[in-house]
C-alpha positions as CSV (number, residue, x, y, z in Angstrom):
1,X,-1.4,-2.7,-5.7
2,X,-4.9,-2.1,-3.0
3,X,-4.6,-0.6,0.3
4,X,-5.6,-3.1,2.9
5,X,-9.4,-1.8,2.7
6,X,-9.5,-3.7,-0.5
7,X,-7.7,-7.1,0.9
8,X,-9.9,-7.6,4.7
9,X,-12.2,-5.1,5.0
10,X,-14.5,-6.3,7.6
11,X,-10.9,-6.1,9.6
12,X,-10.2,-1.6,8.0
13,X,-14.1,-1.5,6.8
14,X,-14.6,0.0,3.2
15,X,-13.1,2.4,1.3
16,X,-13.3,5.4,1.5
17,X,-12.0,9.1,-0.5
18,X,-8.3,8.2,2.0
19,X,-7.7,4.7,-1.2
20,X,-6.4,8.1,-2.6
21,X,-4.2,9.0,0.0
22,X,-2.7,5.6,0.3
23,X,-2.0,5.8,-3.7
24,X,-0.5,9.2,-3.3
25,X,1.8,7.9,-0.6
26,X,3.4,5.0,-2.3
27,X,4.1,7.0,-5.1
28,X,6.0,9.7,-3.3
29,X,7.9,6.6,-1.8
30,X,9.0,5.1,-5.2
31,X,9.9,8.2,-6.0
32,X,11.9,9.2,-3.5
33,X,13.5,6.0,-3.0
34,X,13.8,5.9,-6.8
35,X,12.4,2.4,-7.2
36,X,9.7,-0.1,-7.3
37,X,7.4,-1.1,-4.2
38,X,5.8,-3.8,-3.7
39,X,4.2,-5.9,-1.1
40,X,2.8,-8.7,0.6
41,X,-0.7,-9.6,1.4
42,X,1.0,-9.9,4.9
43,X,3.0,-6.4,4.3
44,X,0.0,-4.4,3.4
45,X,-1.8,-6.2,5.9
46,X,0.8,-5.3,8.5
47,X,1.7,-2.4,7.1
48,X,4.9,-2.9,6.4
49,X,6.6,-2.5,3.8
50,X,9.5,-3.6,1.7
51,X,11.5,-2.1,-1.4
52,X,12.2,-4.9,-4.0
53,X,14.1,-5.1,-7.3
54,X,13.1,-6.4,-10.6
């Protein structure tokens, strides 16, 4: 999953070390809910995660 900086760098700025924090947070969230979490482009840009089952 790409962070918002990848989707819209003009709005969110260039990628930096915080991308690691973003991915670590996603991993911990998935472990906490015991589900794979997927985001749409709009959800990524809005900061609203959703969980979907395969």
